[in-house]
C-alpha positions in Angstrom: 16.6 8.1 -16.4 15.6 4.9 -17.4 14.5 1.9 -15.5 16.8 -0.6 -15.0 15.7 -4.1 -16.5 15.7 -7.2 -15.1 16.8 -10.6 -16.5 13.1 -10.8 -18.5 13.9 -6.9 -20.0 11.2 -5.7 -18.1 11.5 -3.0 -15.5 10.9 -4.2 -12.2 10.4 -0.6 -10.8 12.8 -0.6 -8.1 14.9 2.6 -9.9 11.7 4.7 -9.7 12.0 7.4 -7.4 11.1 6.8 -3.8 8.0 9.1 -3.9 6.7 7.1 -6.5 7.4 3.8 -5.3 6.1 4.7 -1.3 2.5 6.0 -2.9 2.1 2.7 -4.9 3.4 0.7 -2.0 0.5 2.3 0.1 -2.2 2.1 -2.5 -2.1 5.8 -3.0 -1.1 5.4 -6.9 -1.6 2.6 -9.0 0.9 1.0 -11.2 1.4 1.0 -14.8 2.0 -2.5 -16.9 0.4 -5.8 -16.5 -3.3 -5.0 -15.4 -2.7 -6.7 -11.8 -3.7 -4.1 -10.1 -7.2 -3.3 -12.1 -7.6 -7.1 -12.0 -7.1 -7.0 -8.4 -9.6 -4.2 -7.9 -12.5 -5.7 -9.9 -12.1 -9.2 -8.7 -11.8 -7.5 -5.0 -14.8 -5.7 -5.4 -16.5 -9.0 -6.4 -14.9 -10.8 -3.3 -16.4 -7.8 -1.3 -19.9 -7.9 -1.8 -19.4 -11.7 -1.6 -18.0 -11.4 1.9 -20.0 -8.5 3.1 -23.7 -10.7 1.8 -22.1 -13.7 3.5 -21.3 -12.5 6.8 -23.8 -10.2 7.2 -26.3 -13.2 6.3 -24.5 -15.4 8.9 -24.5 -12.7 11.7 -28.3 -12.5 11.1 -29.0 -16.3 11.0 -26.7 -16.8 14.3 -26.4 -13.9 16.0 -28.9 -15.2 18.9 -26.8 -18.6 19.4 -23.2 -17.5 19.1 -20.8 -14.7 20.0 -20.4 -12.2 17.2 -16.6 -13.2 17.2 -17.5 -16.6 16.6 -19.8 -15.7 13.8 -17.0 -13.5 12.6 -14.4 -16.1 12.5 -17.0 -18.9 10.4 -17.3 -15.8 7.9 -13.9 -15.4 7.6 -13.0 -19.2 6.8 -15.3 -19.2 4.2 -14.6 -15.3 2.3 -11.0 -16.1 2.3 -11.0 -19.7 0.4 -12.9 -18.3 -2.1 -10.7 -14.5 -2.2 -7.6 -17.0 -2.4 -9.4 -18.9 -5.5 -9.9 -15.6 -6.9 -7.0 -14.0 -6.6 -5.0 -17.4 -7.6 -6.4 -18.0 -11.0 -7.5 -14.3 -11.8 -5.5 -11.3 -10.3 -2.0 -13.1 -9.9 -1.9 -16.2 -12.2 0.2 -17.8 -9.7 1.7 -20.9 -10.3 3.1 -23.1 -7.8 1.9 -25.3 -4.5 -1.4 -24.4 -3.8 -1.4 -25.0 0.0 1.4 -22.9 0.1 0.3 -20.2 -0.8 -3.4 -21.1 0.4 -1.4 -20.8 3.9 0.5 -17.6 3.1 -2.8 -16.5 2.2 -4.0 -16.6 5.7 -1.3 -15.1 7.1 -2.2 -12.2 4.9 -6.0 -12.2 5.5 -5.4 -13.5 9.2 -4.3 -10.1 10.1 -6.8 -8.4 8.2 -9.2 -10.8 10.0 -7.9 -9.8 13.9 -8.2 -6.2 12.9 -11.5 -7.2 11.2 -12.6 -8.8 14.3 -11.4 -6.7 16.5 -13.0 -4.0 15.0 -16.3 -5.3 15.1 -16.0 -5.9 18.6 -14.9 -2.3 19.2 -17.5 -1.0 17.4 -21.0 -2.9 17.4 -20.4 -4.2 21.0 -18.5 -1.3 22.9 -19.5 1.9 20.7 -22.8 0.3 19.8 -22.5 1.5 15.8 -25.2 -1.0 13.8 -23.2 -4.4 12.5 -24.1 -3.4 8.8 -22.1 0.0 9.0 -18.8 -1.4 11.3 -19.0 -4.2 8.8 -18.9 -2.4 5.7 -16.3 0.3 7.4 -13.7 -2.7 8.5 -13.6 -4.5 5.3 -12.6 -0.9 3.2 -9.8 -0.8 5.9 -8.4 -4.3 4.6 -8.6 -3.0 0.7 -4.7 -2.0 0.7 -2.9 -4.3 3.2 -4.7 -7.1 1.4 -3.1 -6.3 -2.0 0.1 -5.3 -0.7 0.2 -8.3 1.3 -0.5 -10.9 -1.5 1.3 -9.0 -4.1 4.3 -8.9 -1.9 4.0 -12.3 -0.1 0.8 -15.0 -0.9 2.0 -15.1 -4.9 5.6 -13.2 -5.0 7.7 -17.0 -5.0 5.0 -17.7 -7.9 5.6 -14.1 -9.7 9.4 -14.8 -9.5 9.2 -18.2 -11.3 
């Protein structure tokens, strides 16, 4: 069966079989096409390394003065801003309003941040897992959620235009 074409003459992927589409939505299969997924993974690897270093450095610099949740919140503002700029310019190559997309980015990352902060609290404070292990594990969880959220929400309007 031939894929349907949208107004730009490209396949929109909506007529793929449901199993393949579901695997792509949940990050278990990489879609083919313009290289966006590969760019996301490459930039995301850099963002993840940046976030890990920043968050860990802030923790060891501020742990005696601030609670872990405050440290995590500070790190999230820095890391979300860096990731937004990288994704906008290099992954999704999105046009449109910077502020509106930045705020949508916070919705996506805000969910990840809440999960991450709760995960850090649970793993470090409640279960005694070393911070560096807990932080690495929590960051892995956010990758699939981040891609889906940015692709379908943060930069979606720009892609349609």
